[in-house]
C-alpha positions in Angstrom: 24.2 -12.8 -6.1 24.7 -15.5 -8.8 23.5 -14.7 -12.3 23.4 -17.5 -14.8 21.3 -19.1 -17.5 18.6 -20.0 -15.0 18.2 -16.6 -13.4 14.7 -15.2 -13.7 13.9 -11.5 -13.7 11.4 -9.1 -12.1 11.2 -5.3 -12.4 9.4 -2.2 -11.2 7.9 -0.1 -14.0 7.0 3.6 -13.5 8.1 7.1 -14.5 10.1 8.3 -12.7 11.4 5.2 -10.8 15.2 5.4 -10.6 14.9 6.5 -7.0 13.0 3.4 -6.0 13.9 1.2 -3.0 12.3 -1.8 -4.5 15.4 -3.2 -6.2 17.2 -3.1 -2.8 14.4 -4.9 -1.1 13.8 -7.6 -3.7 17.4 -8.4 -4.6 18.1 -8.7 -0.9 15.1 -11.1 -0.6 16.4 -13.2 -3.6 19.8 -13.4 -1.9 18.4 -14.3 1.6 16.0 -17.0 0.2 18.5 -18.5 -2.3 16.1 -17.7 -5.1 17.9 -17.3 -8.4 16.4 -14.0 -9.4 17.3 -10.4 -10.2 15.1 -7.3 -9.8 15.6 -4.1 -11.9 13.9 -0.6 -12.2 12.6 0.3 -15.6 11.7 3.9 -16.3 9.5 3.8 -19.4 7.1 5.8 -21.5 3.4 4.9 -21.5 3.5 3.8 -25.2 5.9 0.9 -24.2 3.6 -0.6 -21.5 2.1 -3.2 -23.9 5.5 -4.4 -25.0 6.8 -4.5 -21.4 3.9 -6.8 -20.4 4.4 -9.0 -23.4 8.0 -9.4 -22.4 6.9 -10.8 -19.1 5.4 -13.7 -21.0 8.1 -14.0 -23.7 11.1 -13.9 -21.2 9.4 -16.0 -18.6 9.8 -13.3 -16.0 8.4 -13.6 -12.5 6.4 -10.4 -13.2 6.4 -6.7 -12.4 5.7 -4.1 -9.8 3.8 -1.1 -11.2 4.0 2.4 -9.7 2.8 5.8 -10.7 1.5 6.8 -13.2 0.7 3.4 -14.6 -1.3 1.6 -11.9 -4.5 2.1 -13.8 -3.3 2.1 -17.3 -1.7 -1.3 -17.0 -5.0 -3.0 -16.3 -6.0 -3.2 -20.0 -3.0 -5.5 -20.7 -3.9 -8.0 -18.0 -5.4 -11.5 -18.7 -7.1 -11.6 -15.3 -7.5 -9.3 -12.3 -7.6 -10.1 -8.6 -10.6 -9.2 -6.4 -8.7 -6.3 -4.9 -7.9 -4.9 -8.3 -11.5 -5.1 -9.3 -12.4 -3.0 -6.3 -9.5 -0.5 -6.4 -9.0 -0.1 -10.1 -5.2 -0.2 -9.8 -2.5 -2.8 -10.2 0.8 -2.7 -8.4 1.9 -6.3 -9.0 1.8 -8.3 -12.3 2.3 -12.0 -11.9 3.3 -14.4 -14.7 1.3 -17.6 -13.9 2.4 -20.1 -16.5 2.0 -17.5 -19.3 -1.2 -16.0 -17.9 -0.7 -12.4 -16.9 -2.6 -11.6 -13.7 -2.9 -8.2 -12.1 -2.8 -7.9 -8.3 -2.7 -5.1 -5.8 -0.7 -5.9 -2.7 -0.7 -2.5 -1.1 -3.7 -3.3 1.2 -2.8 -6.8 2.1 0.8 -5.8 2.7 -0.3 -3.0 5.0 -2.4 -5.2 7.1 0.2 -8.0 7.2 2.6 -5.4 8.6 0.3 -4.8 11.6 0.4 -8.5 12.7 3.2 -7.7 15.1 0.6 -5.7 17.1 -1.9 -8.7 16.9 -4.1 -6.4 15.0 -6.8 -7.7 12.6 -9.2 -5.3 10.9 -12.1 -7.8 10.9 -15.1 -6.3 12.9 -13.1 -3.1 13.7 -13.4 0.5 12.7 -10.8 2.3 10.7 -10.4 6.1 10.1 -8.3 7.0 7.0 -7.0 10.5 6.3 -6.9 11.2 2.6 -8.6 9.6 -0.5 -5.8 9.1 -2.9 -4.6 5.8 -4.4 -2.9 4.6 -1.3 -5.9 5.3 0.8 -8.3 3.5 -1.6 -6.1 0.4 -1.6 -6.2 0.3 2.2 -10.0 1.0 2.3 -10.7 -1.8 -0.2 -8.6 -4.4 1.6 -10.2 -3.4 4.9 -13.6 -4.0 3.4 -12.6 -7.3 1.8 -11.2 -8.4 5.2 -14.5 -7.7 7.0 -14.0 -4.3 8.7 -17.1 -3.1 10.6 -16.9 0.5 9.5 -14.5 2.7 7.5 -14.5 6.5 7.8 -12.5 8.5 5.3 -11.6 12.1 6.2 -10.6 14.4 3.3 -10.4 18.1 2.7 -13.2 19.8 0.7 -11.8 20.2 -2.9 -12.7 19.4 -6.5 -11.9 15.7 -5.8 -14.3 15.5 -2.7 -17.5 14.6 -4.6 -15.9 12.1 -7.0 -14.3 10.5 -3.9 -17.6 10.3 -2.2 -19.1 8.5 -5.3 -16.1 6.1 -5.4 -16.5 5.2 -1.7 -20.3 4.7 -2.1 -19.6 2.2 -4.9 -17.0 0.4 -2.7 -19.5 0.2 0.1 -22.2 -1.2 -2.2 -19.9 -3.9 -3.6 -18.6 -5.1 -0.2 -21.5 -4.5 2.1 -19.3 -2.6 4.5 -20.2 0.8 5.8 -17.9 3.4 4.2 -18.5 7.1 4.3 -16.7 10.4 3.7 -16.4 13.3 6.1 -14.8 16.7 6.0 -11.3 16.7 7.5 -11.8 20.1 8.9 -14.9 19.0 10.9 -13.3 18.5 14.3 -16.4 17.6 16.2 -17.4 14.9 13.8 -13.9 13.5 13.6 -13.7 13.4 17.4 -16.9 11.4 17.5 -15.6 8.9 15.0 -12.2 8.7 16.7 -13.8 7.7 19.9 -15.0 4.5 18.2 -12.0 3.9 16.0 -9.5 1.1 16.4 -7.0 2.1 13.6 -6.1 5.6 12.4 -4.1 6.0 9.2 -2.6 9.0 7.6 -2.6 8.1 3.9 -1.7 11.6 2.8 1.7 13.1 2.1 1.3 15.7 4.8 4.2 15.3 7.1 6.7 14.4 4.4 8.5 17.7 5.2 8.9 16.7 8.8 6.8 19.7 10.0 3.3 19.8 8.5 0.3 18.1 10.2 -2.7 16.4 8.6 -5.5 17.1 11.1 -6.6 19.2 14.1 -4.1 18.8 17.0 -6.8 19.4 19.6 -8.3 16.0 18.8 -8.1 13.4 21.6 -7.2 9.7 20.8 -8.7 6.7 22.6 -6.3 4.6 24.7 -6.5 1.5 22.5 -5.8 3.2 19.2 -3.2 2.0 16.7 -1.9 4.9 14.6 0.0 4.4 11.3 1.5 7.0 9.0 2.0 5.7 5.4 5.1 8.0 5.1 8.4 6.1 5.5 11.0 8.6 4.4 10.5 10.5 7.7 11.1 8.0 10.5 8.7 9.7 12.9 6.4 12.4 11.5 4.9 15.1 13.6 1.6 13.1 13.3 3.2 10.0 14.9 4.9 12.1 17.6 1.5 13.6 18.5 -0.1 10.2 18.6 2.7 8.7 20.7 2.4 11.6 23.2 -1.2 10.6 23.7 -0.2 7.0 24.4 -1.1 5.4 21.1 0.8 2.6 19.5 2.5 4.0 16.4 4.0 2.7 13.1 5.5 4.5 10.2 5.2 3.5 6.5 8.2 1.3 6.3 6.2 -1.7 7.4 3.7 -1.1 4.6 6.5 -0.6 2.0 8.1 -3.9 2.9 4.7 -5.6 3.5 3.5 -5.0 0.0 6.9 -6.1 -1.4 6.7 -9.3 0.6 3.3 -10.1 -0.8 4.5 -9.5 -4.4 7.6 -11.7 -3.7 5.4 -14.5 -2.4 3.1 -14.3 -5.5 6.2 -14.6 -7.7 8.2 -17.2 -5.9 6.0 -19.0 -3.4 8.5 -18.1 -0.7 8.1 -15.9 2.4 10.2 -12.8 2.3 12.4 -12.6 5.4 10.7 -9.4 6.5 12.6 -8.9 9.9 16.0 -9.1 8.3 15.1 -6.8 5.4 13.5 -4.3 7.8 16.8 -4.1 9.7 18.6 -3.4 6.5 16.0 -0.9 5.3 16.3 1.1 8.6 19.9 1.7 7.8 19.1 2.5 4.2 16.2 5.0 4.7 
């Protein structure tokens, strides 16, 4: 990697963030595409966010990636928001467009781009998502923007269930796509929806320990189903093994991780990230 007076900078901002794999991905991408850039990880306090964003402009940076807990808080410092951010209410990518600071969310588009190798497009298809956290909302919003026929969200009854139901109702009203919430423990209803589902996604952290399971194991999967687990630190979660045993196509979260990074990289540089080469390197790293 050559660093000189023409080198531009990008960074990921969060707290904590020093464990992040993003510097590995983006610095490798800069190297493979001959882009004169460098990517760092900045662990900062909330009170420094405004100054960090202003530095993007002052230092002519490419931009930033934003992770927890700042994806929502960073919005107030943006000059403009993408349609995905307007829906999701969270920014994961900040782009410096000739001094205008634009907030994007590449989680959803990166996820669906990672499924192209299966010739899968969400348009006019049904998706069932387990969980209603930030990652799930990003996927749901992008699916709606991309013309999904129906989106079912399964979550456990808890204090967050009713607020999630309200959020999904608003997303449905804004996009015109049928989106509804159901109880994750309701096996009969889940089975009925699974029978009509084209894409099943675990967007929870259940399975991160390599042992726990996010739904009822007695459920039967349709033959054509594509099953994705957003977890990438476990190569094959129990959820994915269960799906594979039923004959489903399966994908772990590594594709989503690299997919969202690839979309950020393109927004910053106008260059396609060499996803295949980076995936091979990441499989050795993770």
